[in-house]
Each structure stands twice: as C-alpha cells, then as structure tokens.
VOMARTOR-101665 format. One line per 8 residues: number of its first residue (from 1); their letters; for each residue x, y, z of N, C-alpha, C. Coordinates in steps of 0.1 Angstrom, whole numbers. Example, Ala and Ser with C-alpha at 12.3 -4.5 7.8 and 13.67 -1.06 7.14 Angstrom:
BEGIN
1) as) 132,-57,78,123,-45,78,132,-33,78; 128,-22,71,137,-11,71,129,0,79
This chain:
BEGIN
1) mvardvde) -173,-105,270,-171,-102,256,-167,-115,249; -176,-122,243,-174,-135,236,-174,-133,221; -168,-142,214,-167,-141,200,-181,-142,193; -183,-134,183,-195,-134,175,-194,-146,165; -206,-149,160,-207,-160,150,-202,-156,137; -193,-163,131,-188,-159,118,-198,-160,107; -209,-169,109,-219,-170,99,-232,-162,103; -231,-153,112,-242,-145,117,-249,-138,105
9) phrastpl) -262,-140,104,-269,-134,92,-271,-119,95; -272,-112,84,-275,-97,84,-265,-89,93; -253,-93,92,-242,-86,100,-239,-74,93; -242,-62,98,-240,-49,92,-233,-40,101; -228,-29,96,-221,-19,104,-231,-13,114; -226,-10,126,-234,-4,137,-233,11,136; -242,18,143,-241,33,144,-228,37,150; -223,29,160,-210,33,166,-199,32,156
17) ellfdlcf) -199,22,148,-189,20,137,-189,32,127; -202,36,124,-203,47,115,-198,60,121; -200,62,134,-195,74,141,-180,73,140; -174,61,143,-160,59,142,-154,64,129; -161,59,118,-157,63,104,-158,78,102; -169,84,107,-171,98,105,-159,106,111; -155,102,123,-144,109,129,-131,107,122; -129,96,115,-117,94,108,-117,102,95
25) vvgvsqaa) -129,106,90,-129,115,79,-120,128,81; -120,132,94,-112,144,97,-98,142,94; -93,130,99,-79,127,97,-75,126,82; -84,119,75,-81,117,60,-81,130,53; -91,139,57,-91,152,51,-79,160,54; -74,160,66,-62,167,70,-50,162,62; -49,149,61,-37,144,54,-37,147,39; -49,146,33,-50,149,19,-48,164,16
33) grlhhals) -54,172,25,-52,187,24,-37,191,25; -30,185,34,-16,189,36,-8,183,24; -11,172,19,-4,167,7,-6,176,-4; -18,181,-6,-21,191,-17,-12,203,-15; -11,209,-3,-3,221,-2,12,218,-4; 16,206,0,31,203,-2,34,201,-17; 25,195,-24,27,193,-38,26,206,-46; 17,214,-42,15,227,-49,28,236,-47
41) aneighgi) 34,234,-35,46,242,-32,59,235,-38; 57,224,-45,68,217,-51,77,210,-41; 71,207,-29,78,200,-18,74,185,-19; 78,179,-31,72,166,-34,77,155,-25; 90,154,-23,95,144,-14,90,145,0; 91,157,6,86,159,19,71,156,20; 64,161,11,49,159,11,45,144,10; 51,137,1,47,123,0,51,115,12
49) gsylmvff) 64,117,16,69,110,28,60,112,40; 57,125,43,48,128,55,34,122,53; 29,123,41,16,117,38,15,102,41; 25,95,36,25,80,38,26,77,52; 34,84,60,35,81,74,22,84,82; 17,96,79,5,100,86,-7,91,83; -8,88,70,-19,79,65,-18,65,71; -6,60,73,-4,47,79,-11,47,93
57) aiwwawvn) -8,58,101,-14,58,115,-29,58,114; -34,66,105,-49,67,104,-54,53,99; -49,47,89,-54,35,83,-52,23,93; -41,22,100,-38,11,109,-47,11,121; -50,23,127,-59,23,138,-73,19,134; -77,24,122,-90,20,117,-91,5,114; -81,-1,108,-81,-15,105,-82,-23,118; -74,-20,128,-75,-28,140,-88,-27,147
65) ftwfasay) -94,-16,147,-108,-15,153,-118,-23,145; -117,-22,131,-126,-28,123,-126,-43,124; -115,-49,124,-114,-64,125,-118,-69,139; -114,-61,149,-118,-64,163,-133,-64,164; -139,-53,160,-153,-51,161,-161,-62,153; -155,-67,142,-162,-77,134,-163,-90,142; -154,-92,151,-154,-105,159,-159,-103,173; -159,-91,179,-162,-90,193,-171,-79,197
73) dnddvpyr) -177,-72,188,-186,-60,191,-198,-65,199; -198,-63,212,-210,-67,220,-219,-55,224; -214,-43,220,-222,-31,222,-226,-28,237; -218,-33,246,-221,-30,260,-215,-16,264; -217,-12,276,-212,1,280,-197,2,280; -189,-8,285,-174,-7,285,-169,-6,270; -176,-14,262,-171,-14,247,-174,-1,241; -185,5,244,-188,18,238,-179,29,243
81) vttlvqit) -176,29,256,-168,39,262,-153,38,256; -149,26,255,-135,23,250,-134,28,236; -145,25,228,-145,30,214,-145,45,213; -152,52,222,-152,66,222,-138,72,226; -131,65,234,-117,69,237,-109,68,224; -111,57,217,-104,55,204,-107,67,195; -120,71,194,-124,82,185,-117,95,190; -116,97,203,-109,108,208,-94,108,203
89) galilaag) -88,97,204,-74,95,199,-73,99,184; -83,95,176,-83,98,162,-83,113,160; -91,120,168,-92,134,166,-79,141,171; -73,136,181,-60,141,185,-50,140,174; -50,128,168,-41,125,157,-43,135,145; -56,137,142,-59,146,131,-54,160,134; -55,164,147,-51,177,151,-36,179,149; -28,168,150,-14,168,148,-9,168,134
97) vprafdgn) -18,165,124,-13,164,110,-6,176,105; -11,188,107,-4,200,102,10,201,108; 12,198,121,26,199,126,35,189,120; 29,177,117,37,167,111,42,171,97; 33,177,89,37,181,76,46,194,76; 42,204,84,49,217,83,62,217,90; 63,210,101,75,211,109,81,197,112; 76,187,105,81,173,107,81,169,122
105) nftvvvig) 71,174,129,69,172,143,57,162,144; 60,150,148,49,139,149,45,137,163; 48,146,172,45,143,186,30,142,189; 22,151,184,8,151,186,2,139,179; 6,136,167,2,124,159,4,111,168; 16,110,173,20,98,181,11,98,194; 8,109,200,0,109,212,-14,104,209; -20,109,198,-33,104,194,-33,89,190
113) yvvmrlam) -23,85,183,-21,71,179,-20,62,191; -12,66,200,-10,57,212,-23,56,220; -30,67,221,-43,67,228,-52,56,222; -53,56,209,-62,47,202,-57,33,204; -44,31,203,-39,17,204,-39,11,218; -37,20,228,-38,15,242,-53,12,246; -62,19,240,-76,16,242,-79,2,236; -73,-1,225,-74,-14,219,-68,-25,228
121) vgqwlrvs) -57,-22,234,-52,-31,244,-62,-35,255; -69,-25,260,-80,-27,269,-90,-37,264; -94,-35,251,-104,-44,245,-99,-59,245; -86,-60,241,-81,-74,240,-79,-80,254; -77,-72,264,-76,-78,278,-90,-83,282; -100,-75,278,-114,-80,281,-116,-94,274; -112,-95,262,-113,-108,255,-106,-119,262; -94,-116,267,-86,-126,273,-93,-132,286
129) rsdpvrrv) -102,-124,292,-109,-129,304,-122,-135,300; -128,-132,288,-141,-137,285,-141,-148,275; -131,-150,267,-130,-160,256,-119,-169,258; -121,-180,266,-109,-188,270,-103,-195,258; -111,-198,247,-106,-204,235,-95,-196,229; -97,-183,229,-88,-174,222,-80,-165,232; -78,-170,245,-71,-162,255,-57,-159,250; -50,-169,245,-36,-167,241,-36,-157,229
137) talrfaig) -45,-158,220,-46,-148,209,-47,-134,214; -57,-132,224,-59,-119,229,-47,-114,237; -40,-122,244,-28,-118,252,-17,-114,242; -16,-122,232,-5,-119,222,-8,-105,215; -21,-102,212,-24,-89,207,-21,-78,217; -26,-80,229,-24,-70,240,-9,-67,242; -1,-77,244,13,-75,247,20,-69,235; 17,-75,223,24,-70,211,21,-55,208
145) itivqvgw) 8,-51,209,5,-37,207,12,-28,217; 12,-32,230,18,-24,240,33,-22,238; 40,-33,234,54,-32,231,57,-22,220; 49,-23,209,51,-14,197,48,0,201; 38,3,210,36,16,214,47,23,221; 54,14,229,66,19,236,76,23,226; 77,15,215,86,19,204,83,32,197; 70,35,195,66,47,189,70,59,198
153) vfrstvsd) 68,58,211,71,68,220,86,71,220; 94,60,221,108,61,221,113,67,208; 106,65,197,111,70,184,111,85,184; 103,92,192,103,106,192,116,112,198; 124,103,204,137,108,210,149,105,202; 147,98,190,159,95,182,162,107,173; 174,107,168,178,118,159,171,117,145; 171,128,138,164,128,125,169,118,115
161) ryltasfi) 181,115,116,187,106,106,181,92,107; 176,88,118,170,75,120,155,75,120; 149,86,117,134,86,117,128,77,107; 133,77,95,127,69,84,129,54,87; 141,51,91,144,36,94,136,31,106; 135,40,116,127,35,128,113,34,125; 108,43,116,94,42,112,91,29,104; 100,25,95,98,12,88,98,0,97
169) vlviaela) 108,1,107,109,-11,117,96,-12,125; 91,0,129,79,-1,137,66,-5,129; 66,-1,117,55,-5,108,55,-20,106; 67,-26,104,68,-40,103,63,-47,116; 67,-41,127,63,-47,140,48,-46,142; 42,-35,138,27,-34,139,20,-44,130; 25,-46,118,19,-56,109,21,-70,113; 31,-72,121,35,-86,125,26,-90,137
177) vpiygera) 21,-81,145,13,-84,157,1,-93,153; -8,-89,144,-19,-97,141,-15,-111,135; -5,-111,127,0,-124,121,4,-134,133; 11,-128,142,15,-136,154,3,-140,162; -5,-131,165,-17,-133,173,-26,-144,168; -29,-143,155,-39,-152,149,-34,-166,148; -21,-168,149,-16,-182,148,-20,-190,160; -23,-184,171,-28,-192,183,-42,-197,181
185) agttwhpt) -51,-189,177,-65,-193,174,-71,-181,166; -76,-184,154,-82,-173,146,-94,-167,152; -95,-154,151,-107,-147,155,-118,-148,145; -131,-146,150,-142,-149,142,-148,-137,134; -139,-131,127,-144,-119,119,-154,-124,108; -162,-115,104,-174,-118,95,-170,-113,81; -169,-122,71,-165,-117,58,-174,-106,52; -187,-108,53,-196,-98,47,-195,-85,54
193) hiaerygl) -193,-85,68,-192,-73,76,-179,-66,72; -168,-74,71,-155,-68,67,-155,-61,54; -161,-68,44,-162,-63,31,-170,-50,31; -181,-49,39,-189,-37,39,-181,-26,46; -174,-29,57,-166,-19,64,-155,-13,54; -148,-21,47,-138,-16,38,-145,-8,26; -156,-12,22,-163,-5,12,-167,9,17; -171,10,29,-175,23,35,-163,32,36
201) ftlivlge) -151,27,40,-139,35,41,-135,39,27; -137,31,17,-134,35,3,-142,47,-1; -155,47,3,-163,58,0,-158,71,6; -153,70,19,-147,81,26,-136,87,18; -126,79,13,-115,84,7,-118,89,-7; -128,83,-14,-132,88,-27,-139,101,-25; -145,104,-13,-151,116,-11,-142,128,-12; -129,125,-8,-119,136,-10,-117,141,-24
209) ailaatta) -118,131,-34,-117,135,-48,-129,142,-52; -141,138,-47,-153,145,-51,-153,159,-46; -148,161,-33,-147,174,-28,-138,183,-36; -127,177,-41,-117,184,-49,-124,189,-63; -132,180,-69,-139,184,-81,-149,195,-78; -155,195,-67,-164,206,-63,-156,219,-61; -144,218,-56,-136,230,-54,-132,236,-68; -130,227,-78,-127,232,-91,-139,239,-97
217) iqtgfdtg) -151,234,-95,-163,241,-100,-164,255,-93; -163,255,-80,-164,267,-72,-154,277,-77; -141,273,-78,-131,282,-82,-133,288,-96; -139,279,-105,-142,283,-119,-152,294,-119; -162,293,-111,-173,303,-111,-168,316,-104; -159,314,-94,-154,326,-87,-144,334,-95; -135,327,-102,-124,335,-109,-129,340,-123; -136,332,-130,-141,336,-143,-131,334,-155
225) gergellv) -118,339,-153,-108,338,-164,-105,324,-168; -104,315,-159,-100,301,-162,-112,292,-161; -124,298,-162,-136,290,-159,-137,277,-168; -134,279,-180,-135,267,-189,-126,256,-186; -113,259,-183,-104,249,-179,-107,242,-166; -112,250,-157,-116,244,-144,-128,235,-144; -138,239,-153,-149,231,-154,-146,218,-161; -137,218,-171,-132,206,-178,-125,197,-167
233) lsvsglvt) -117,204,-159,-110,196,-149,-120,189,-139; -130,197,-135,-140,191,-126,-147,180,-132; -152,181,-144,-159,170,-151,-150,158,-153; -138,160,-157,-128,149,-159,-125,142,-146; -124,150,-135,-121,144,-122,-133,136,-117; -145,141,-119,-157,134,-115,-158,121,-123; -156,121,-136,-157,109,-144,-147,98,-139; -135,103,-136,-124,94,-131,-128,88,-117
241) vfamwwiy) -133,96,-108,-137,91,-95,-149,82,-96; -159,85,-105,-170,76,-107,-165,62,-112; -156,62,-121,-150,50,-126,-143,42,-114; -135,50,-106,-129,43,-95,-139,37,-85; -150,43,-83,-160,37,-75,-166,25,-82; -168,25,-95,-174,14,-102,-165,2,-101; -153,3,-104,-144,-8,-105,-142,-15,-91; -143,-6,-80,-141,-12,-67,-154,-20,-63
249) fdrpgeel) -165,-15,-65,-178,-21,-61,-184,-30,-72; -176,-34,-82,-181,-41,-93,-186,-55,-89; -179,-61,-79,-183,-75,-74,-182,-75,-59; -190,-84,-53,-190,-85,-38,-176,-88,-32; -172,-80,-23,-159,-82,-17,-158,-94,-8; -169,-98,-2,-168,-110,7,-164,-122,0; -165,-123,-13,-160,-135,-21,-145,-136,-20; -138,-125,-16,-124,-126,-16,-119,-130,-2
257) lrtarsgf) -128,-131,8,-124,-133,22,-127,-147,25; -119,-157,21,-122,-171,23,-113,-177,34; -101,-172,36,-91,-178,45,-84,-168,52; -76,-172,62,-68,-162,70,-59,-155,61; -52,-163,52,-43,-156,43,-49,-146,34; -61,-149,28,-67,-140,19,-72,-128,27; -76,-130,40,-79,-119,49,-68,-109,51; -56,-114,54,-45,-105,55,-41,-98,42
265) ffgyghyf) -42,-105,31,-39,-99,18,-49,-88,15; -61,-91,17,-72,-81,15,-70,-69,25; -68,-72,38,-68,-62,48,-56,-53,47; -44,-58,45,-32,-50,44,-31,-43,30; -35,-50,20,-34,-44,6,-42,-31,5; -52,-30,13,-61,-18,11,-54,-5,16; -42,-6,22,-35,6,26,-33,14,13; -28,7,2,-25,14,-10,-37,19,-17
273) vfaaaaav) -48,11,-17,-61,16,-23,-66,29,-16; -66,29,-3,-71,40,5,-62,52,3; -49,50,4,-40,62,3,-40,68,-11; -41,59,-21,-41,64,-35,-54,72,-37; -65,66,-33,-78,73,-35,-79,87,-29; -74,88,-17,-74,101,-10,-64,111,-17; -53,105,-22,-43,113,-29,-48,118,-43; -57,111,-49,-64,116,-61,-70,130,-59
281) gagitvnv) -77,131,-47,-83,144,-44,-73,155,-42; -62,151,-36,-51,161,-34,-46,165,-48; -44,156,-57,-39,159,-70,-48,168,-78; -61,165,-77,-71,173,-85,-70,188,-80; -69,190,-67,-68,203,-61,-55,210,-65; -44,202,-66,-32,208,-71,-34,213,-85; -41,206,-94,-44,211,-107,-52,223,-107; -61,224,-98,-69,237,-96,-59,249,-94
289) dtiaghad) -50,246,-84,-40,257,-81,-32,260,-94; -28,250,-101,-20,252,-113,-27,261,-123; -40,258,-126,-48,265,-135,-49,280,-131; -51,281,-118,-53,295,-112,-40,302,-110; -29,296,-113,-16,302,-111,-11,303,-97; -15,294,-89,-11,294,-75,-2,283,-71; 3,275,-80,11,264,-78,25,266,-83; 35,260,-77,49,260,-82,52,248,-91
297) lsprasaf) 42,242,-97,44,230,-105,40,234,-119; 47,227,-129,42,228,-143,29,221,-145; 22,224,-156,10,216,-159,12,201,-160; 23,198,-166,26,183,-167,29,177,-154; 37,183,-145,39,178,-132,26,177,-124; 18,187,-126,5,187,-118,-4,175,-123; -3,172,-136,-11,161,-141,-6,148,-135; 7,147,-133,12,134,-127,7,133,-112
305) tvaipvai) 3,144,-105,-2,142,-92,-15,135,-91; -22,135,-103,-35,127,-104,-32,114,-110; -24,114,-121,-21,101,-128,-15,90,-120; -5,94,-111,2,83,-104,-8,77,-93; -15,84,-85,-24,78,-76,-35,70,-83; -40,75,-94,-51,67,-101,-45,54,-106; -33,54,-112,-27,42,-116,-24,32,-105; -20,37,-93,-18,29,-82,-31,23,-77
313) yvscvwll) -42,31,-77,-55,26,-73,-60,15,-82; -59,17,-95,-64,7,-105,-56,-6,-103; -43,-4,-102,-34,-16,-101,-38,-24,-88; -39,-17,-77,-41,-24,-64,-55,-30,-64; -65,-23,-69,-79,-29,-69,-79,-42,-77; -72,-41,-88,-71,-53,-97,-64,-65,-89; -53,-62,-83,-45,-72,-76,-54,-78,-64; -61,-69,-57,-69,-74,-45,-81,-81,-49
321) hrrpgest) -87,-78,-61,-100,-83,-65,-99,-94,-75; -87,-98,-78,-85,-109,-88,-91,-122,-83; -97,-130,-91,-103,-143,-88,-97,-153,-97; -95,-166,-92,-91,-176,-101,-100,-178,-113; -95,-180,-124,-103,-183,-136,-110,-171,-142; -107,-158,-138,-114,-147,-143,-109,-145,-158; -117,-138,-165,-116,-136,-180,-102,-130,-183; -97,-133,-195,-85,-127,-200,-87,-112,-202
329) lrsvafpv) -98,-108,-206,-101,-94,-208,-99,-86,-195; -105,-91,-185,-104,-84,-172,-89,-84,-167; -82,-95,-169,-69,-96,-164,-59,-87,-171; -62,-84,-184,-54,-75,-192,-58,-60,-190; -71,-58,-189,-76,-44,-190,-71,-35,-179; -70,-41,-167,-66,-32,-155,-51,-28,-156; -42,-37,-158,-28,-32,-159,-26,-24,-171; -32,-26,-182,-31,-18,-194,-36,-4,-191
337) aavlvlit) -47,-3,-185,-53,10,-181,-44,18,-172; -38,11,-162,-29,17,-153,-17,23,-160; -11,16,-170,0,21,-178,-4,33,-186; -16,32,-193,-20,43,-201,-23,56,-193; -28,54,-181,-30,66,-172,-17,73,-169; -7,65,-167,6,71,-164,12,79,-176; 7,75,-188,12,82,-200,5,95,-202; -7,96,-197,-16,108,-200,-9,122,-198
345) pllpepli) -1,123,-187,5,137,-185,14,141,-197; 18,132,-205,26,135,-217,18,140,-229; 4,139,-227,-5,143,-238,-11,156,-235; -17,162,-246,-25,175,-243,-38,171,-236; -43,179,-228,-55,177,-220,-54,163,-213; -44,161,-204,-42,148,-198,-54,143,-189; -61,152,-182,-72,148,-174,-84,143,-182; -86,148,-194,-96,143,-202,-93,129,-207
353) fmagiaav) -81,127,-211,-77,114,-216,-77,104,-204; -74,108,-192,-74,100,-180,-89,95,-177; -98,105,-178,-112,102,-176,-117,92,-187; -113,94,-199,-117,85,-210,-112,71,-208; -99,69,-203,-94,56,-201,-101,49,-189; -104,57,-179,-112,51,-168,-126,47,-172; -132,55,-180,-146,51,-185,-145,39,-194; -135,38,-202,-134,26,-211,-131,14,-203
361) lvattipa) -123,15,-192,-120,4,-183,-133,-2,-178; -142,7,-173,-154,3,-167,-163,-4,-178; -163,2,-190,-172,-4,-201,-167,-17,-206; -154,-19,-206,-148,-32,-211,-149,-43,-201; -149,-40,-188,-149,-50,-178,-163,-55,-173; -173,-47,-176,-186,-51,-172,-191,-64,-177; -190,-66,-191,-194,-79,-196,-185,-91,-191; -172,-87,-189,-163,-98,-184,-166,-102,-170
369) agaepdgn) -170,-92,-162,-174,-96,-148,-186,-104,-148; -196,-100,-156,-209,-107,-156,-208,-121,-161; -197,-125,-169,-196,-138,-174,-188,-147,-165; -183,-142,-154,-175,-151,-145,-184,-158,-135; -179,-170,-131,-187,-178,-122,-187,-172,-108; -198,-175,-100,-200,-170,-87,-190,-177,-78; -184,-170,-68,-174,-176,-60,-177,-175,-45; -190,-176,-42,-194,-174,-28,-191,-185,-19
377) agldsgp) -188,-197,-24,-187,-209,-15,-174,-208,-8; -174,-215,4,-161,-218,10,-155,-207,19; -164,-199,25,-158,-188,34,-154,-194,47; -142,-192,51,-136,-197,64,-133,-185,73; -131,-188,85,-127,-178,95,-112,-175,93; -108,-164,98,-93,-160,96,-89,-150,106; -82,-139,102,-76,-130,112,-86,-123,120
C-alpha cells in the first residue's frame, strides 16, 4: 500500500467509495429524521444536542476514510474487505441513532463508530509497513486513533453529568490526531479528488431537504385542507435547496486546497456545512407537521428550524469558499443574506421570503464569481 501521486490525472471517486457514501446516507437520514421528531415535539435542546453528537460520529468516520482513500486507495482485496468492515460499522451506527435520541443511549452508536475507526487503524498499519517515507505518520495515526477509541468506550461508563464535557474532550482528541500525524510527513491526498468527494457528500445531505420538500407535496395531496400552504412550503423549500446547491458548486473546490493548512480548514469546516444542510431537511418537515397540526411548535418557531440551518450553511460556505481578492459584492452578499434569512421568521410567509433571499443571493453572485481571476495554480500536498 504505497502513496498515490498527488498529481495523478483523472482521479475520480471509485465504485467502492460511492458504495461507502450510499451506506452513510442511512446514518444521515436517521439523524435528520430524529432531529425532525425532536423539534416537532418541542424538545429543542435535547434534539439539537443529540443531533450534533450523532452527526459528528457520521461525519468524522466519513472524513477519515475519504482523506485516507485519496492518498492510499490501491483497491486490492485487503483494502476492499477493510472498507466493507467500515461500511458495516456505519450501518451499526445508523441503527443506534434512534436509541441515542430517544433514550440518550449511545452504546450502539459507539460500537458502530469504534468498528469503523479500528478498521481504519488496520489500514494505517498496512501503510506503516508499505510506505517507509510516511511510516511515522502512519503509526501516529494508528496509535492516536486507538487511544481515542479507548476513550469513547470508557465514556460509556461515566455519569450523565460528565457526558457533554467528555464528548468535547474526545472530539478535540479526534481532531488533533490528523494534525499531529501530518506533522511527520504529509500524506499525498489529491485536491481534485477531495473536492469531488466533499461535493458528493454535499449532494447527500441536500437530498434530505429535497426529500422533505417531496413529503410536503405528498402531505398536501393526501390531506387536502392545507394543500395550498403545503405546496407553497414545498416550492419555497425546493428553491432554497436549489440555491444552496448553486452557491456550493459555483466554483471548483480544488482551488481551495493548496496547502496542508487550507486542507484542514476545508476538511474540518465542512462539518457545519453538512450538518446544517441535513438540518434544513429536518426543518422543512417540522413545518409540514406544523401546517398539518401535528407539531408542538408555533409557526414562527417552526420557521426558525429552517432559517437557522440555512443561515449557518450560507455563512460557512462563504467562509470556506472565500478567495483572496474576490469581489466586494460577493464578500458582502453572503453575510447579508445570512442575516436576512434569520429575520424571515418574523415576517409573514417566512419560507417564501427565505427562498427569495436565496434566489437573489445566487443572482447577485454569478457575475461577481465570473469576474474573479482563476486560482488553479500552486496546489501543494497536505493532510
């Protein structure tokens, strides 16, 4: 298992990587669905807290596989089998999401997560034997991941009062392992491949919002009484999601991956992009429940369940996709749009206003993006 060429032409996602993503759809869908039920029941604090914890496990396991595969995917039998073990762990994790939300029981989630992470340890041990240049890097990853997994298992024995604090400590430890490992010798991840992989996962999480808009249409035709409101909600939600797609894929992501530092910023910052995009779908479904009279939230509070994740998504995409010397219009439009979206629940027909703001953001940034200079030069290897 030797390092792949960072300048390898036509580096694209493999069928195994696509299968990996497909299985992670289950976990994302479970997390977004449980968030929807918690918000509709007005269990806001519990729902958001559980969602952020579960989504971290899903996202972090996906991130580690993605960056490793970008540098070391040799597609031999041991690699395939180990990846299938990781997929099995992802499905175990997804099966534990309802317990985590409903009973604050993360045991099954932790089991699935540890299965995925220990399989990754096996991959790094293979690298340590095959890539002498990065042997220290591989061993740092293997040892660091193993130690943190012991921490996750031990966390299940601590009292409830320390669950949040221990979670934060272990998250910091997880995020620190790649930073420590890459200091020995950077792995040869491929910028174009990484950008494509992150784009594909963005499509997965945006799919949750599209599914929610479809649910609104279906409910509208099934109920009849609130058909008009639900169809308006569906159209508004679709316009918002289409705009979210547009602003993310407006410019090639590989231009942002030039150094190890930019790689970490891009890689880690996407937690908020992915979590917010999936939460938009949960929020749209909450609004369906509110219109149908099945939610314990007011219409204004329900509108905030969409407005807040949309604002977070817009803000984070802007921060992650900013380039030196970009136009003033683009620099201003994104944060202004995020603020305006947060205000929409205070207005009549908030989802319509939200969709309008998203559409205007796309319209005003297209010419600004086209006028900016190309930034393809200078791609370096990194994490």
